[in-house]
C-alpha positions in Angstrom: 0.0 0.2 0.0 1.1 3.5 -0.9 2.1 5.8 2.1 0.2 8.6 0.0 -3.0 6.7 0.8 -4.6 7.6 3.9 -5.3 4.6 6.1 -8.9 3.8 7.1 -7.3 2.8 10.6 -4.0 3.6 12.2 -3.0 2.4 15.7 -0.2 4.2 17.2 1.4 3.1 20.6 -1.4 1.1 21.7 -1.0 -0.4 25.2 -3.2 -2.5 27.3 -1.8 -3.0 31.0 -3.5 -4.9 33.9 -2.6 -4.3 37.5 -2.4 -7.7 39.2 -1.9 -8.6 42.8 0.9 -10.9 44.0 2.7 -11.6 47.4 1.5 -12.1 50.5 -2.3 -11.7 50.9 -2.0 -9.8 47.4 -0.8 -6.5 48.8 1.9 -6.1 46.2 1.0 -4.9 42.7 2.7 -5.3 39.3 1.6 -4.5 35.6 0.7 -7.4 33.2 1.5 -5.7 29.8 -0.8 -7.6 27.7 -0.4 -5.3 24.6 2.6 -2.8 25.0 3.1 -0.3 22.3 1.6 -1.6 19.1 1.5 0.4 15.9 0.2 -0.4 12.4 -1.9 0.9 9.6 -5.0 -0.8 7.8 -5.9 0.6 4.4 -9.2 0.5 2.7 -10.2 -2.7 0.9 -7.3 -4.8 2.4 -7.1 -7.6 4.8 -5.0 -7.1 7.5 -3.7 -10.4 9.4 -2.6 -10.3 12.9 -1.0 -13.9 13.9 0.8 -15.2 17.1 0.9 -17.7 19.7 -1.9 -17.6 22.3 -1.4 -14.9 24.9 0.6 -12.5 22.7 -2.2 -10.0 22.9 -3.6 -10.1 19.4 -7.3 -10.5 20.6 -6.7 -7.8 23.1 -5.7 -5.6 20.2 -8.7 -6.4 18.4 -10.9 -5.7 21.4 -9.2 -2.4 22.2 -9.8 -1.1 18.8 -13.3 -1.4 19.3 -13.1 -0.2 22.7 -14.6 -3.4 24.1 -11.5 -3.1 26.1 -10.4 0.4 27.2 -6.7 1.0 26.3 -4.1 2.1 28.9 -2.4 4.3 26.4 -2.2 5.1 22.5 -4.2 6.3 19.8 -6.9 4.6 17.5 -7.5 6.8 14.4 -10.3 5.7 12.4 -10.6 7.8 9.3 -8.5 10.3 11.1 -10.5 10.5 14.2 -9.2 9.1 17.5 -11.9 6.6 18.9 -10.6 7.1 22.5 -11.7 10.6 22.6 -15.3 9.4 21.8 -17.9 9.7 24.3 -19.8 6.4 25.1 -22.7 7.7 22.8 -20.5 8.8 20.2 -18.8 5.3 20.1 -22.1 3.6 20.0 -22.8 5.4 16.6 -19.3 5.0 15.2 -19.8 1.2 16.0 -22.0 1.0 12.9 -18.7 1.6 10.9 -16.6 -0.8 12.9 -18.2 -4.3 13.6 -16.8 -7.8 15.0 -17.1 -11.7 14.3 -16.2 -13.4 17.4 -14.2 -16.5 18.0 -16.9 -18.8 19.4 -19.7 -19.0 17.1 -22.0 -20.2 20.0 -21.1 -18.1 22.9 -21.3 -14.9 20.7 -24.9 -15.6 20.0 -27.9 -14.9 22.5 -29.4 -18.5 22.9 -32.6 -17.1 23.9 -33.2 -15.1 20.6 -34.0 -16.6 17.2 -31.7 -16.0 14.3 -33.9 -13.5 12.6 -33.9 -11.4 16.1 -30.0 -11.7 16.5 -29.4 -10.4 12.9 -32.1 -7.7 13.3 -30.6 -6.8 16.8 -28.0 -4.1 15.3 -30.7 -2.6 13.0 -33.1 -2.2 15.9 -30.4 -0.6 18.1 -29.5 1.9 15.4 -33.3 2.4 14.6 -32.4 1.9 10.8 -35.8 1.4 9.7 -37.9 3.4 12.1 -40.0 0.5 13.5 -41.0 -0.5 9.8 -41.2 -4.4 10.7 -41.7 -5.6 7.0 -38.6 -3.9 5.7 -36.7 -5.1 8.7 -37.7 -8.7 8.0 -37.0 -8.1 4.4 -33.4 -6.9 5.3 -32.6 -9.8 7.7 -33.7 -12.3 4.9 -31.2 -10.5 2.5 -28.6 -10.9 4.8 -29.4 -14.5 5.6 -29.2 -15.1 1.8 -25.9 -13.2 1.5 -24.1 -15.4 4.0 -25.6 -18.7 2.7 -28.4 -19.4 5.0 -32.1 -20.3 3.9 -34.7 -17.6 5.2 -36.4 -20.8 6.5 -34.3 -20.8 9.4 -35.1 -17.7 10.6 -37.3 -18.8 13.6 -34.7 -21.3 15.0 -32.5 -21.1 17.8 -28.6 -21.0 17.9 -28.4 -24.3 19.3 -30.4 -25.9 16.3 -27.2 -24.8 14.0 -23.8 -26.4 13.2 -20.7 -24.4 14.2 -20.2 -23.2 10.5 -24.0 -21.9 10.3 -23.6 -20.1 13.6 -20.4 -18.4 12.3 -22.6 -17.3 9.3 -25.2 -16.0 11.7 -22.5 -14.0 13.3 -21.1 -12.9 10.0 -24.5 -11.6 8.9 -25.1 -9.6 12.0 -21.6 -7.9 11.5 -22.9 -7.1 7.9 -26.3 -5.5 9.1 -25.3 -2.0 9.4 -22.7 -1.8 6.3 -19.5 -1.5 8.2 -16.3 -0.2 6.7 -14.0 -2.4 9.1 -14.9 -5.9 10.8 -12.5 -7.3 13.1 -12.5 -11.1 12.8 -11.3 -12.4 16.0 -10.1 -16.1 15.6 -13.2 -16.4 13.3 -12.4 -20.1 12.1 -10.2 -21.4 14.8 -13.2 -23.2 16.6 -14.4 -24.8 13.2 -13.4 -28.1 11.4 -10.9 -27.4 8.7 -13.2 -28.3 5.9 -15.7 -25.6 7.6 -12.8 -23.2 8.0 -12.4 -22.9 4.1 -16.0 -22.3 3.5 -16.0 -19.3 5.9 -12.7 -18.0 4.6 -14.0 -18.1 1.1 -17.3 -16.4 2.0 -15.5 -13.7 3.8 -13.3 -13.1 0.7 -16.4 -13.1 -1.6 -18.1 -10.6 0.8 -14.9 -8.3 0.7 -15.0 -8.1 -2.9 -18.9 -7.6 -3.2 -19.3 -4.9 -0.4 -15.8 -3.4 -0.5 -15.1 -4.4 3.2 -11.8 -4.1 5.1 -10.7 -6.7 7.4 -8.5 -7.2 10.3 -8.0 -10.8 10.6 -6.6 -12.1 14.0 -5.5 -15.9 14.1 -2.9 -18.3 15.3 -3.2 -20.8 12.3 -0.9 -19.4 9.6 -2.3 -21.3 6.7 -5.8 -19.6 7.3 -4.2 -16.0 8.0 -2.2 -16.5 4.7 -5.2 -17.5 2.8 -7.2 -14.4 3.4 -4.7 -11.7 4.2 -2.8 -9.1 2.2 -0.3 -8.1 4.9 0.4 -9.8 8.1 1.7 -8.6 11.4 3.4 -11.0 13.6 2.9 -10.5 17.5 4.9 -11.7 20.4 4.5 -10.9 23.9 2.5 -7.8 23.3 4.5 -6.3 20.5 4.5 -6.6 16.9 7.9 -7.9 15.6 7.4 -8.1 11.8 4.9 -6.7 9.2 5.0 -7.7 5.6 2.9 -8.6 2.6 1.9 -12.4 2.7 4.2 -13.7 0.2 7.2 -11.8 1.5 6.7 -13.0 4.9 6.1 -16.6 3.9 9.1 -16.8 1.4 11.8 -14.3 3.2 10.7 -13.8 7.1 13.2 -11.4 8.7 12.6 -11.9 12.2 13.8 -15.3 14.1 10.4 -15.6 15.9 8.6 -15.7 12.5 11.1 -18.0 11.0 10.0 -20.4 14.1 6.5 -19.9 13.4 7.0 -20.8 9.7 8.8 -24.1 10.6 6.1 -25.0 12.8 3.7 -25.5 9.8 3.4 -29.2 8.9 4.7 -30.3 5.3 3.0 -33.4 4.2 5.7 -34.1 1.3 8.7 -35.6 3.2 11.2 -34.5 0.4 10.2 -31.0 0.8 10.1 -31.4 4.8 13.7 -32.7 4.7 15.0 -29.9 2.7 13.2 -27.0 4.7 15.6 -25.4 7.1 13.9 -25.5 10.5 14.3 -22.8 13.1 13.4 -24.3 16.6 11.9 -22.2 19.3 12.9 -23.5 22.7 11.5 -22.7 26.2 8.3 -21.0 27.3 6.9 -17.6 26.6 8.1 -15.2 29.5 5.5 -13.7 31.6 3.8 -10.5 30.4 4.3 -8.9 33.8 8.0 -9.5 33.9 9.2 -9.3 30.1 13.1 -9.7 29.6 15.3 -6.6 29.2 15.9 -5.6 25.7 14.3 -7.9 22.9 11.5 -9.6 24.4 12.3 -12.6 22.2 15.9 -12.9 23.7 15.4 -15.8 25.9 14.2 -18.2 23.2 16.1 -16.7 20.0 18.7 -19.0 18.4 20.6 -16.0 16.9 20.7 -14.1 20.3 23.6 -11.6 20.6 24.7 -9.1 23.4 22.8 -6.1 21.9 19.5 -8.3 22.0 19.8 -8.5 25.9 20.6 -4.8 26.2 18.3 -2.7 23.9 14.9 -3.4 22.1 15.1 -2.9 18.5 12.2 -0.7 17.0 10.0 -1.9 14.1 12.0 -0.5 11.0 11.7 -1.2 7.3 14.5 -3.5 6.0 13.4 -4.0 2.5 12.2 -1.9 -0.6 8.9 -3.8 -0.2 8.1 -2.1 3.0 8.9 -5.1 5.2 9.2 -4.0 8.7 11.1 -6.1 11.3 11.9 -5.5 15.2 15.3 -7.1 15.1 18.7 -5.9 15.5 20.1 -8.2 12.8 17.0 -9.0 10.5 17.7 -11.8 8.2 16.2 -11.0 4.8 18.1 -10.8 1.5 19.1 -7.2 0.3 18.3 -5.6 3.6 
């Protein structure tokens, strides 16, 4: 994406810290840094993937963007306006433009409501049809058809659907207000592999038809690669690499990214034996007590003294715009 083009969303210095109790009777306090200084831009019409291990802060980042969690610090600029400066009522209005598809397709749906009521809920909340029940019903059926659900299902309850069908209901609800940005938080991780591909293809088709912009959060690299244009890799509350998907998978620059890619199973034994493996040993450090310098230095196979002392900023290392937070990024022609 060109830097001349204005991003739809720009996140600057985003932090989400929690105060937790420790010690005898919990009298001591310390900060758990779930998200610790995240920066990225999302351009109109693209899918920006965020990937990383469980606990890296990717879902917290998504929730903070929608202000489902209040950030500790930072700016969330949507069309140039900082969402953190909006009043609750202003934010409620703005949510017409920013919607979310949640990870669990069952718990995200109200079990007491019928499908038609679930999909109509945002339309009623924002008084879109001013009480016109016929127009509301027509719009709900249109949305069900768009996501591949028969309108004959409109009076069923969530428990009567499969996981993939429930996620389609969640997508229809997210589409109801014709948003500009949809945050997909682990939207396919709870589904079978065959169903995952159906939902990913549905999201791709909807993006083309309605000119949608996605933030796609996940830990499954193949799914994130399938749908994303650019991908950010998170580790321990920070982004360590950002690149277009082809560059990231062909020439990753950060050792952590290399380790993640090495973990993808390769069914062909010949190709598997030829692939250079980068092993990530040890456990993720506690976000309440991250290591000094680079957060990854306790697990990095290429660690040097500089990594133990100073944190490397996220910086451009290739002409294609690849960003890597590493003192010695391992990319060609850097």
